[in-house]
DRENDO-1510 file (C-alpha; in Angstrom, 1 decimal, always signed):
<recs>
REC; n; res; u; v; w
REC; 1; MET; -93.3; -52.6; +52.8 .
REC; 2; ASN; -90.9; -49.8; +52.4 .
REC; 3; ARG; -88.6; -48.6; +49.3 .
REC; 4; ILE; -86.0; -46.1; +49.4 .
REC; 5; SER; -84.2; -44.8; +46.6 .
REC; 6; VAL; -80.7; -44.0; +47.1 .
REC; 7; ASP; -80.2; -41.2; +44.5 .
REC; 8; LEU; -76.9; -41.2; +43.0 .
REC; 9; ALA; -76.1; -40.2; +39.3 .
REC; 10; GLY; -75.3; -43.1; +37.2 .
REC; 11; ASN; -74.7; -45.1; +40.7 .
REC; 12; GLY; -78.2; -45.2; +42.7 .
REC; 13; TYR; -80.2; -48.4; +44.1 .
REC; 14; ASP; -83.4; -49.2; +45.8 .
REC; 15; ILE; -83.3; -50.6; +49.4 .
REC; 16; LEU; -86.2; -52.8; +50.4 .
REC; 17; ILE; -87.3; -53.1; +53.8 .
REC; 18; GLU; -90.4; -55.9; +54.4 .
REC; 19; ALA; -91.0; -58.2; +56.6 .
REC; 20; GLY; -90.1; -62.0; +55.5 .
REC; 21; ALA; -88.8; -60.2; +52.1 .
REC; 22; LEU; -86.2; -63.1; +52.5 .
REC; 23; ASP; -88.6; -65.4; +52.1 .
REC; 24; SER; -88.8; -64.4; +48.8 .
REC; 25; ALA; -85.4; -63.0; +47.9 .
REC; 26; GLY; -85.3; -64.9; +44.9 .
REC; 27; ALA; -88.2; -62.9; +42.9 .
REC; 28; GLN; -86.8; -59.9; +44.3 .
REC; 29; LEU; -83.1; -60.4; +43.2 .
REC; 30; LYS; -83.3; -61.6; +39.9 .
REC; 31; GLN; -83.5; -58.8; +38.2 .
REC; 32; HIS; -80.8; -57.7; +39.6 .
REC; 33; ILE; -78.9; -60.5; +38.6 .
REC; 34; ARG; -77.2; -61.3; +34.9 .
REC; 35; SER; -76.3; -64.9; +34.7 .
REC; 36; ASP; -78.1; -68.1; +36.3 .
REC; 37; ARG; -75.7; -68.1; +39.5 .
REC; 38; VAL; -74.6; -66.4; +42.6 .
REC; 39; PHE; -71.6; -66.0; +44.6 .
REC; 40; LEU; -72.7; -66.0; +48.1 .
REC; 41; ILE; -70.9; -65.1; +50.6 .
REC; 42; THR; -71.5; -65.3; +54.7 .
REC; 43; ASP; -69.7; -66.5; +57.7 .
REC; 44; THR; -70.5; -69.5; +60.1 .
REC; 45; ASN; -73.4; -67.7; +62.3 .
REC; 46; VAL; -75.3; -66.6; +60.1 .
REC; 47; ALA; -74.9; -70.0; +58.0 .
REC; 48; ALA; -76.4; -71.8; +60.2 .
REC; 49; LYS; -79.5; -70.2; +60.5 .
REC; 50; TRP; -79.8; -68.1; +56.9 .
REC; 51; LEU; -78.0; -69.8; +54.4 .
REC; 52; ALA; -80.2; -72.8; +53.3 .
REC; 53; PRO; -83.3; -71.2; +53.3 .
REC; 54; LEU; -81.9; -68.8; +51.1 .
REC; 55; GLU; -79.8; -70.9; +48.5 .
REC; 56; THR; -83.4; -72.8; +48.1 .
REC; 57; ASP; -85.5; -69.5; +47.4 .
REC; 58; LEU; -82.9; -68.7; +44.9 .
REC; 59; GLN; -82.8; -72.2; +43.3 .
REC; 60; LYS; -87.3; -71.6; +43.1 .
REC; 61; SER; -86.2; -68.7; +40.7 .
REC; 62; GLY; -83.5; -70.2; +38.3 .
REC; 63; ILE; -80.3; -68.9; +40.5 .
REC; 64; ARG; -77.4; -71.2; +41.6 .
REC; 65; ALA; -75.9; -70.3; +44.1 .
REC; 66; ILE; -72.3; -71.0; +44.8 .
REC; 67; SER; -71.5; -70.6; +48.5 .
REC; 68; LYS; -68.4; -69.3; +50.9 .
REC; 69; ILE; -68.4; -69.8; +54.6 .
REC; 70; LEU; -66.4; -67.7; +56.3 .
REC; 71; PRO; -65.4; -66.9; +60.1 .
REC; 72; PRO; -67.4; -64.4; +62.3 .
REC; 73; GLY; -65.8; -61.4; +63.8 .
REC; 74; GLU; -63.9; -58.0; +63.1 .
REC; 75; GLN; -60.9; -60.4; +62.9 .
REC; 76; THR; -62.0; -61.9; +59.1 .
REC; 77; LYS; -61.6; -58.2; +57.6 .
REC; 78; SER; -58.5; -58.2; +56.9 .
REC; 79; TRP; -55.4; -58.9; +53.7 .
REC; 80; THR; -55.7; -62.5; +54.7 .
REC; 81; VAL; -59.5; -63.0; +54.1 .
REC; 82; LEU; -59.7; -61.1; +51.4 .
REC; 83; GLU; -57.0; -63.2; +49.6 .
REC; 84; GLN; -58.7; -66.1; +50.3 .
REC; 85; LEU; -62.0; -64.8; +49.1 .
REC; 86; THR; -60.8; -63.8; +46.1 .
REC; 87; ASP; -58.7; -66.9; +45.5 .
REC; 88; TRP; -62.0; -68.7; +45.9 .
REC; 89; LEU; -63.9; -66.7; +43.2 .
REC; 90; LEU; -61.1; -67.2; +40.8 .
REC; 91; ASP; -60.8; -71.0; +41.2 .
REC; 92; GLU; -64.9; -70.9; +41.1 .
REC; 93; GLY; -64.3; -69.3; +37.9 .
REC; 94; ALA; -66.2; -65.5; +38.7 .
REC; 95; GLU; -66.4; -63.2; +35.9 .
REC; 96; ARG; -67.6; -59.8; +35.7 .
REC; 97; SER; -70.7; -60.2; +34.7 .
REC; 98; ASP; -71.6; -62.7; +38.4 .
REC; 99; THR; -73.0; -61.1; +41.1 .
REC; 100; LEU; -72.0; -61.2; +44.6 .
REC; 101; ILE; -74.1; -61.6; +47.7 .
REC; 102; ALA; -73.3; -59.9; +51.2 .
REC; 103; LEU; -75.5; -62.0; +53.6 .
REC; 104; GLY; -74.9; -61.4; +57.1 .
REC; 105; GLY; -73.3; -58.5; +59.6 .
REC; 106; GLY; -71.4; -55.4; +58.8 .
REC; 107; VAL; -67.9; -57.4; +58.4 .
REC; 108; ILE; -69.3; -59.4; +55.6 .
REC; 109; GLY; -70.7; -56.5; +54.1 .
REC; 110; ASP; -67.6; -54.7; +53.6 .
REC; 111; LEU; -65.3; -57.2; +52.9 .
REC; 112; THR; -67.6; -58.5; +50.1 .
REC; 113; GLY; -68.2; -55.5; +48.6 .
REC; 114; PHE; -64.6; -54.7; +48.4 .
REC; 115; ALA; -64.2; -58.2; +46.9 .
REC; 116; ALA; -66.2; -57.1; +44.3 .
REC; 117; SER; -64.9; -53.9; +43.7 .
REC; 118; ILE; -61.7; -55.4; +42.5 .
REC; 119; LEU; -62.4; -58.6; +41.5 .
REC; 120; LYS; -61.7; -58.2; +37.5 .
REC; 121; ARG; -61.8; -54.6; +38.0 .
REC; 122; GLY; -65.2; -54.4; +39.6 .
REC; 123; CYS; -68.5; -57.0; +39.6 .
REC; 124; LYS; -71.7; -56.2; +41.5 .
REC; 125; PHE; -72.9; -57.1; +44.6 .
REC; 126; ILE; -75.9; -57.0; +46.6 .
REC; 127; GLN; -76.9; -56.7; +50.2 .
REC; 128; ILE; -78.8; -58.9; +52.8 .
REC; 129; PRO; -78.0; -57.5; +56.1 .
REC; 130; THR; -78.5; -59.6; +58.7 .
REC; 131; SER; -77.5; -57.3; +61.9 .
REC; 132; LEU; -79.5; -54.4; +63.0 .
REC; 133; LEU; -76.2; -52.6; +63.1 .
REC; 134; ALA; -75.7; -53.4; +59.4 .
REC; 135; GLN; -79.0; -53.0; +58.3 .
REC; 136; VAL; -79.1; -49.2; +59.8 .
REC; 137; ASP; -75.9; -48.5; +58.7 .
REC; 138; SER; -73.2; -50.6; +56.9 .
REC; 139; SER; -75.3; -52.2; +53.7 .
REC; 140; VAL; -76.3; -48.4; +52.3 .
REC; 141; GLY; -74.2; -46.1; +51.4 .
REC; 142; GLY; -71.0; -48.3; +49.5 .
REC; 143; LYS; -68.2; -47.4; +52.0 .
REC; 144; THR; -66.3; -50.9; +51.3 .
REC; 145; ALA; -63.5; -51.8; +53.1 .
REC; 146; ILE; -61.0; -53.9; +55.4 .
REC; 147; ASN; -58.5; -53.5; +58.6 .
REC; 148; SER; -55.0; -53.2; +58.4 .
REC; 149; ARG; -52.6; -53.0; +61.2 .
REC; 150; ALA; -52.5; -49.6; +61.7 .
REC; 151; GLY; -56.3; -49.2; +61.8 .
REC; 152; LYS; -60.0; -50.2; +61.4 .
REC; 153; ASN; -61.3; -49.7; +57.4 .
REC; 154; LEU; -57.7; -47.6; +56.4 .
REC; 155; ILE; -57.9; -50.0; +53.1 .
REC; 156; GLY; -60.8; -49.5; +50.9 .
REC; 157; ARG; -63.2; -47.6; +48.2 .
REC; 158; PHE; -66.4; -46.5; +47.9 .
REC; 159; ASN; -68.3; -49.3; +45.8 .
REC; 160; GLN; -72.0; -48.9; +45.5 .
REC; 161; PRO; -74.6; -51.9; +46.2 .
REC; 162; GLU; -77.0; -53.3; +43.2 .
REC; 163; TYR; -79.4; -53.4; +45.5 .
REC; 164; VAL; -80.4; -54.3; +49.4 .
REC; 165; LEU; -82.6; -56.3; +51.0 .
REC; 166; ILE; -83.5; -55.3; +54.2 .
REC; 167; ASP; -85.8; -58.1; +56.4 .
REC; 168; PRO; -86.4; -56.9; +59.6 .
REC; 169; LEU; -87.4; -60.1; +60.8 .
REC; 170; VAL; -84.0; -61.9; +60.4 .
REC; 171; LEU; -83.5; -59.6; +63.9 .
REC; 172; GLY; -85.4; -62.1; +65.7 .
REC; 173; THR; -82.6; -64.3; +66.1 .
REC; 174; LEU; -79.7; -61.7; +66.5 .
REC; 175; PRO; -78.1; -61.7; +69.9 .
REC; 176; ASP; -79.3; -59.1; +72.5 .
REC; 177; ARG; -75.5; -57.4; +73.1 .
REC; 178; GLU; -75.3; -57.5; +68.5 .
REC; 179; LEU; -79.2; -55.6; +69.1 .
REC; 180; ARG; -78.0; -53.4; +71.1 .
REC; 181; ALA; -74.9; -52.6; +69.1 .
REC; 182; GLY; -77.1; -51.6; +65.8 .
REC; 183; TYR; -78.9; -49.2; +68.3 .
REC; 184; ALA; -76.4; -47.3; +68.7 .
REC; 185; GLU; -76.3; -46.3; +65.1 .
REC; 186; VAL; -80.2; -45.9; +65.2 .
REC; 187; VAL; -79.4; -43.3; +68.0 .
REC; 188; LYS; -76.8; -41.6; +65.8 .
REC; 189; TYR; -79.1; -40.6; +63.1 .
REC; 190; GLY; -81.0; -38.9; +66.0 .
REC; 191; LEU; -78.4; -37.0; +67.3 .
REC; 192; ILE; -77.0; -36.0; +64.0 .
REC; 193; ASN; -79.8; -34.0; +62.7 .
REC; 194; ASN; -83.2; -35.6; +64.1 .
REC; 195; ALA; -84.1; -34.0; +67.1 .
REC; 196; PRO; -87.7; -35.4; +67.3 .
REC; 197; PHE; -86.0; -38.8; +66.3 .
REC; 198; PHE; -84.0; -39.0; +69.3 .
REC; 199; GLU; -87.2; -38.6; +71.1 .
REC; 200; TRP; -89.0; -41.3; +69.5 .
REC; 201; CYS; -85.7; -43.2; +70.5 .
REC; 202; GLU; -86.2; -41.9; +74.1 .
REC; 203; GLU; -89.9; -43.2; +74.5 .
REC; 204; ASN; -89.6; -46.6; +71.9 .
REC; 205; GLY; -86.1; -47.6; +72.6 .
REC; 206; ALA; -87.1; -50.3; +75.0 .
REC; 207; ASP; -89.8; -51.3; +72.7 .
REC; 208; LEU; -87.4; -51.9; +69.8 .
REC; 209; LEU; -84.9; -53.7; +71.9 .
REC; 210; ALA; -87.7; -56.0; +72.6 .
REC; 211; ARG; -88.0; -56.8; +69.1 .
REC; 212; ASN; -91.0; -54.9; +69.0 .
REC; 213; PRO; -92.0; -55.6; +65.0 .
REC; 214; LYS; -93.1; -51.9; +64.8 .
REC; 215; ALA; -90.9; -50.4; +66.8 .
REC; 216; LEU; -87.7; -52.4; +64.6 .
REC; 217; ALA; -89.2; -51.5; +60.9 .
REC; 218; TYR; -89.8; -47.9; +62.0 .
REC; 219; ALA; -86.3; -47.1; +63.4 .
REC; 220; ILE; -85.1; -49.3; +60.1 .
REC; 221; THR; -87.1; -47.2; +57.8 .
REC; 222; GLU; -86.0; -43.9; +59.5 .
REC; 223; SER; -82.7; -44.4; +59.6 .
REC; 224; VAL; -82.3; -45.8; +55.9 .
REC; 225; ARG; -84.2; -43.0; +54.9 .
REC; 226; THR; -81.6; -40.5; +56.8 .
REC; 227; LYS; -78.6; -42.0; +55.7 .
REC; 228; SER; -79.7; -42.9; +51.9 .
REC; 229; GLY; -80.4; -38.6; +51.9 .
REC; 230; ILE; -77.3; -37.4; +53.3 .
REC; 231; VAL; -75.4; -40.3; +51.0 .
REC; 232; ALA; -77.2; -38.8; +47.7 .
REC; 233; GLU; -75.5; -35.6; +48.7 .
REC; 234; ASP; -72.1; -36.8; +49.3 .
REC; 235; GLU; -71.9; -39.9; +47.8 .
REC; 236; LYS; -67.6; -40.0; +48.4 .
REC; 237; GLU; -67.4; -37.5; +51.4 .
REC; 238; LEU; -66.2; -34.4; +49.5 .
REC; 239; SER; -68.2; -31.5; +51.0 .
REC; 240; GLY; -67.9; -32.7; +54.3 .
REC; 241; ARG; -72.2; -33.6; +54.5 .
REC; 242; ARG; -71.5; -37.4; +54.9 .
REC; 243; ALA; -68.6; -37.0; +58.0 .
REC; 244; LEU; -71.7; -36.3; +59.8 .
REC; 245; LEU; -72.4; -40.0; +59.9 .
REC; 246; ASN; -69.1; -40.2; +61.6 .
REC; 247; LEU; -70.7; -39.2; +65.4 .
REC; 248; GLY; -69.1; -40.9; +67.8 .
REC; 249; HIS; -67.1; -43.0; +65.5 .
REC; 250; THR; -63.3; -40.6; +66.1 .
REC; 251; PHE; -63.6; -41.3; +69.8 .
REC; 252; GLY; -65.4; -44.7; +68.8 .
REC; 253; HIS; -62.5; -46.2; +66.5 .
REC; 254; ALA; -59.9; -44.9; +69.4 .
REC; 255; LEU; -61.6; -47.6; +71.7 .
REC; 256; GLU; -61.5; -50.1; +69.5 .
REC; 257; ALA; -58.0; -50.1; +68.6 .
REC; 258; GLU; -57.2; -49.8; +72.1 .
REC; 259; THR; -59.2; -53.1; +72.6 .
REC; 260; GLY; -57.5; -54.4; +69.3 .
REC; 261; TYR; -60.7; -54.7; +67.2 .
REC; 262; SER; -62.1; -57.8; +69.3 .
REC; 263; SER; -65.2; -58.7; +71.2 .
REC; 264; ALA; -64.3; -56.9; +74.1 .
REC; 265; LEU; -66.0; -53.9; +72.6 .
REC; 266; VAL; -67.7; -54.4; +69.3 .
REC; 267; HIS; -68.4; -51.6; +66.9 .
REC; 268; GLY; -71.7; -50.6; +68.2 .
REC; 269; GLU; -70.9; -50.2; +71.5 .
REC; 270; ALA; -67.1; -48.1; +70.3 .
REC; 271; VAL; -69.8; -45.6; +68.9 .
REC; 272; ALA; -72.0; -45.4; +71.5 .
REC; 273; ALA; -69.4; -44.9; +74.0 .
REC; 274; GLY; -67.8; -42.4; +71.5 .
REC; 275; MET; -71.3; -40.5; +71.3 .
REC; 276; ALA; -71.3; -40.0; +75.0 .
REC; 277; LEU; -67.9; -39.0; +74.7 .
REC; 278; ALA; -68.4; -36.3; +72.0 .
REC; 279; PHE; -71.6; -34.7; +73.9 .
REC; 280; HIS; -69.7; -34.4; +76.9 .
REC; 281; TYR; -66.0; -32.7; +75.1 .
REC; 282; SER; -68.5; -30.5; +72.8 .
REC; 283; ALA; -70.0; -29.0; +76.6 .
REC; 284; ARG; -66.1; -28.9; +77.4 .
REC; 285; ARG; -66.0; -25.7; +74.2 .
REC; 286; GLU; -69.4; -24.8; +75.2 .
REC; 287; HIS; -71.0; -25.9; +72.1 .
REC; 288; CYS; -73.5; -27.2; +73.8 .
REC; 289; ASP; -75.3; -27.6; +77.4 .
REC; 290; GLU; -73.8; -30.4; +80.2 .
REC; 291; ALA; -77.6; -31.3; +80.1 .
REC; 292; ASP; -77.6; -32.7; +76.6 .
REC; 293; ALA; -74.3; -34.5; +77.3 .
REC; 294; HIS; -76.1; -36.2; +80.2 .
REC; 295; ARG; -79.8; -36.9; +78.4 .
REC; 296; VAL; -77.0; -38.7; +75.8 .
REC; 297; GLU; -75.2; -40.6; +78.4 .
REC; 298; HIS; -78.7; -41.3; +80.4 .
REC; 299; HIS; -80.1; -42.7; +77.3 .
REC; 300; LEU; -77.6; -44.8; +76.5 .
REC; 301; LYS; -76.8; -46.4; +79.7 .
REC; 302; ASN; -80.6; -47.0; +80.4 .
REC; 303; ALA; -80.7; -49.4; +76.7 .
REC; 304; GLY; -77.2; -50.9; +78.1 .
REC; 305; LEU; -74.3; -49.5; +76.0 .
REC; 306; PRO; -71.4; -48.0; +77.1 .
REC; 307; HIS; -72.0; -44.6; +78.1 .
REC; 308; SER; -68.4; -43.7; +78.8 .
REC; 309; LEU; -64.4; -45.0; +79.0 .
REC; 310; GLU; -65.1; -46.9; +82.2 .
REC; 311; SER; -68.6; -48.7; +80.9 .
REC; 312; ALA; -66.6; -49.7; +77.9 .
REC; 313; SER; -63.7; -51.4; +79.8 .
REC; 314; VAL; -61.2; -48.9; +78.7 .
REC; 315; LYS; -58.2; -47.8; +81.1 .
REC; 316; ALA; -55.8; -45.8; +78.3 .
REC; 317; SER; -54.1; -42.6; +78.9 .
REC; 318; GLY; -55.3; -39.8; +76.8 .
REC; 319; ASP; -52.4; -39.4; +74.9 .
REC; 320; ARG; -52.5; -43.0; +73.9 .
REC; 321; LEU; -56.0; -42.8; +72.8 .
REC; 322; VAL; -54.9; -40.0; +70.7 .
REC; 323; ARG; -52.7; -41.7; +69.0 .
REC; 324; HIS; -54.5; -44.2; +67.8 .
REC; 325; MET; -56.9; -41.3; +66.3 .
REC; 326; LEU; -53.7; -40.1; +64.3 .
REC; 327; HIS; -54.5; -42.8; +61.8 .
REC; 328; ASP; -57.8; -41.7; +61.4 .
REC; 329; LYS; -58.8; -41.7; +57.8 .
REC; 330; LYS; -60.6; -38.1; +58.1 .
REC; 331; MET; -56.5; -36.7; +59.3 .
REC; 332; ALA; -55.6; -34.1; +56.4 .
REC; 333; ALA; -53.0; -32.3; +56.7 .
REC; 334; GLY; -52.0; -33.1; +60.1 .
REC; 335; ASN; -55.6; -32.0; +60.9 .
REC; 336; LEU; -58.0; -34.3; +62.6 .
REC; 337; PRO; -61.7; -32.8; +62.2 .
REC; 338; PHE; -64.0; -34.1; +64.7 .
REC; 339; LEU; -67.6; -34.5; +65.3 .
REC; 340; LEU; -69.3; -32.3; +67.8 .
REC; 341; ALA; -72.6; -30.9; +68.4 .
REC; 342; ASN; -74.4; -27.4; +69.2 .
REC; 343; GLY; -77.4; -29.7; +71.1 .
REC; 344; ILE; -79.6; -33.0; +70.2 .
REC; 345; GLY; -79.8; -33.0; +66.8 .
REC; 346; GLN; -77.3; -30.2; +65.9 .
REC; 347; THR; -73.9; -32.3; +65.2 .
REC; 348; PHE; -71.1; -30.7; +63.2 .
REC; 349; LEU; -67.6; -30.7; +61.7 .
REC; 350; ALA; -64.9; -28.9; +63.9 .
REC; 351; LYS; -62.0; -28.4; +62.1 .
REC; 352; ASP; -60.3; -26.4; +64.9 .
REC; 353; VAL; -59.3; -29.5; +67.8 .
REC; 354; ASP; -56.3; -29.4; +69.8 .
REC; 355; LEU; -55.7; -33.2; +70.1 .
REC; 356; GLU; -53.2; -32.0; +73.2 .
REC; 357; ASP; -56.4; -30.4; +74.4 .
REC; 358; VAL; -58.4; -34.0; +73.6 .
REC; 359; ALA; -56.0; -36.3; +75.7 .
REC; 360; VAL; -56.5; -33.8; +78.9 .
REC; 361; PHE; -60.1; -34.1; +78.2 .
REC; 362; LEU; -59.9; -38.0; +78.2 .
REC; 363; ASP; -57.5; -38.5; +81.2 .
REC; 364; GLN; -60.3; -36.4; +82.9 .
REC; 365; MET; -63.4; -38.5; +81.9 .
REC; 366; GLN; -61.5; -41.7; +83.3 .
</recs>
């Protein structure tokens, strides 16, 4: 068992990482729930495997679960579904003292966290992430949002959870593609500021993808520890420190937008291709050696992840992809900062990037 505290003034919380934790969720969560009921939000895929066991265990602790099952997929992070969810909560008589539980991947966590932040001006919520990507990334840090026509995660707010319960054993039923997509975010932490962890990924990534319990537990713990430390330093991305967590995302979100936020390219896959592009662009600007970029690309390719525009099945022009980037949340005064790297584990925020040069680079990478 690992317990990691996110140290935020007046807003902190604990993250439990324990194999089998879902089997005793009621006992773990009871102290964080202020009434005898919770509103449990999940999707059809997760519900088929984990909803009934969780409801039963909560009931053993005297907690009644009122559950809502939503469709899976990125399209659920929408105004329409947010309205449906909040209307359902109000129809069920949800009060400010109630707690919402997000049981699922990043989509369910983001949507539930945002709904909790606006329902009656704020309810508590708990994260129980069931995908690797959600366990190592989206369940930690308090970023909640929905998508809009203009782009991904543009409507939302910071809303820290009350508690995060991570059970690596639930990944046993996760589809291989989703496991690989989550692994991209694991690799990201090594590339940001921990070169030894990237080396660990190179040596142990195959074991993790084969669902070796020790490899999974170690990678999840290291990833959460890294992210929680950065979030504690810069909760709302004001100092720029937290922006490091967006490595690969500026390129990646453009790729997602080009593919319509569809199953053609899921988030973790887009981030993988985005990280490879970020390193190649860093080499173009002579921040790092081309050998570093090829090393990143090689590892992502070996993990079965997109590592280029071609492997991501994106054929759009550089100008078109840059137009997608103009909707990025980091835009300020017409300038878009980019996460680039001086080498493995040496990511930095560059504020002098010429988007016309980015478009030329992307055309050359076709």
